[in-house]
N, C-alpha and C positions, 0 to 999 in steps of 0.2 A: 504494500500500500504506500502511496506517495505521502510524504510527510509535509503537512501544513499547506504548502503552496507550490504549484508548478507553473513556471513561466514558459509558455509555448512560443518559441522563437521562430520567426519567419512565416507567420500566418496572419491573415486578416489585417487589422489596423490598430495602431496605437501611436498617437502624435507625440513623438519624443524630441523632435528637433524642427523648429520653425523654418530652418534654412533648407530642409530636405522636402521637396515636393513629391519625389518618387522613391519608393523603397527598393533596395537591391533584391533581385531575384536569385534563386539558387543557380549556381554555375555561371552567373553573369560576372562581368569584370569588377563590379562593385561589391560582390559577395565576399564576406570576410574569408581570409585564407585559413587553411587547415591549422597553421601555426597560431593564428588568432583564436580559433576555437579551443585549441589545446591550452593556450594561456588562460582563457576564461575558465576552463575546467580546473586548472591548477588553482586559480583564485577562489574557486568554489569547493576546494578539497574533494574533487572527484564527483561532484553532484550533477555534472552535465550528462544527459542521456541522449541516445539516438535511436528511439524506438520506431517500430513499424506498426501500421494499423493492425489490430488483432485478427481481422479476417483475411489478411494476406496469405495465411497458411491454407486457405481454401482455394487457391488459384492453381489449377492443374497445369496451366500454360507456363508456370514458373516452377519446374520440378525441384529446384534447389531450395524453394521455400515451402512447397506443398507438403502438408502433413495431415493425413486423413484423420488420425486420432485427435490431434489438436483442433482440427476443423470441426469435428463433432462436438468437442467441448465448447468451442466458440458458439456454434449454432444453438446448443442447449442453453447457453447463458445469455444469448442475444437480447431476449425480452426482459432481462433482469437489469434494472437501472443501476444497481450496485456494481455490476460488471463493468459498465461503461464509466461509472464514476471513479472506480479504482484504476482504470486504464489511463496511462499518461496522455494518450492522444484521442481516444474515442469519446463520443458524446452520446447522451441518452437518446437524442432525436437525430439520427444520422442524416435526415433530410437537410439539416443545416450544413452538412458537409457534402451536399449534392448526391447523397447515397453513393459515394465514390468507391466504397469497398465493402460490399455486402456479402456475407457468406453464401446465401442461396443463389444470388446472381452469378457468383464466381463458379460455384459447383455446376450450375446449369449452363455455364459457358455463354451466358447472354450478356456478360459484361466483363471487363478486366478491372483490376484494382488500380484506380487512379490516385497516385500519391500526392498530387498537387494541392488538395485541400488540407493536407496534414502537415504538421510542423516537421522540420528537419531535426531540430534539437529541442530538448526539454530540460529545464533546470528543476531538479527535485529539491526545492528549497525547504529547509527546516529552521532557518533563522532569518531575521530581518536583514542581516548582513548579506546573505545569499541573494535576496531580492534586490538589495541595493547594487551589488556587483552586476547582476543581470541587467538591471535598468540602465546603469552607467554604460555597459557594453553596447546595449541597443542604442543609446543616445549617441555614442561615438560612431557606430557603424551604420546606423539607420535601419537595421533589420526590424521587421514587424514583430510585435510581441502581444500576446494575449495571456490571460491568467486563467488557470483552472485550479479549483480547490480540492482538498482531500485530507484525510487523517484528522487527528485531534490532539488537543493539549489544553486542559482546563486547570487553571491555577487560581489561588487566592480565595478569600472569603466572599468577595463580590465575584460574580461570574465574568471571567475574562475569556473571550472567544477569539480564537485565531481564524484567519480567513479560510483556512482549509477545513474548518469544522463543517459537518453536515448535521442536519436537524436531529436525526436519530441519535447521534452521538451526544449532542447537547442535551436532549431530553433524558437520555439514560443517566448522564451525570447529574442533571438537575433533580431527578427523582430520588437520588441518594440523600438529598438534603430537604426533600419535600418542598422544592422550589418550583415556581412557575416561570416558564420562559415563553415569551411571545414570539413564536416561530411559525414556520410554514407547515402545511399538512403533510407534504411528501417528505419522508425521512432522508432522502438523498439531496434535497435542496441545500446548497452551500450558503454560508452566512454572508459572503460578499455580495453575490447577486441578489440575495434576499433584501439586504439593506439598500442597495443602490436602486432597487425597484420600489422602495417605499416600505416594504416589510408587511405585506398583507397576510393576516393570520386568522385562523378559525376563531380565535378568542379576541380578535381585534375590536369587536363591538364593545367589549368590557374594558380592555386594557390599552386600546389604541393601536396604532401602527407600530411595527417593530422599531422604526427609526425614532418614534416618540420615547422609547425606553433606553436609547443609547446615551451614555454619559460621556464617553470619550472614545476616540479612535486614533490608532497609530497607522500612519500611511507612509509609503515610500513614493515621493513625488518624482516626476520625470528626470530631475537632475540627480537622482540617485541618493537623495538625503531622506533619512527617516525622521518624520515629524509627528509630534503629538498635537492632536486637534480636539478642542472642546470649546465650551462657551467662552473661555477666557484666553486660551492659546490658539492661534490660527483659526479664529471663528469662521472665516470665509471657507476654509477647507472643510471644517466641521459641517457647515451648512451644505456644501456642495455634495459631499459623499452620502448624505442622508436622503437619497431618493430623488435627486434632481434629474439625473440622466444616466443612461447606460453608456454614454460615449465620453464620460469624463476620463481624464488622464490618470489622476491619482488612484491607486489601487489599495483597497483596505488590507491592512496586515493583521490588526487585532483591535478588538473593541471591548469596552467594559460597560 
């Protein structure tokens, strides 16, 4: 399972440098060199991954990747949202990746696995410093970056939630203390997307939106700096990340 936060490099959009209008594509002249990626991996203590889409093992046209037993396991797990949540590159709704690598289509030979919607590299971040290094690298090189949450880490008497937390994990921990958490109905919803969407909850009519219950947020801004945001410190960021837009640059690291 990925720890806390994975930064998916080289997919979709993330405005990191106002001077760059176009993002470098894989194998283009502007794409970072192998040495640059190795240097990033060193700065991350080996946290840089290069995973393939899980269904690529179902493609008979690529015999060096095809694995019938692994494909059967992928097919059996495909409808389970936890399977996609735990995978570093897959998503619960593959249509957002243009259904680019589906196990059934590959086995039926009606399609081939298209790798273009998937990231080339993933940062398996377990500390804010990992996120900061990845964001600074993306800012220097211009590669696209998106964020995917996973895993858990609950600390303190007040509930502190890292961006990798999912609702099921939060509820399990909260129940140990007979505490109520204003969260989503689906146990695989991550806290970051939940809050930036406002935080709609089944118990919202009684306790308000999820963002109404946030006291403080730690973020890494596009300049690679970790910042504390609350009503007194960086109030503009605190306002922005609490449900204003899905297209905001700052990404939630942890909230209390």
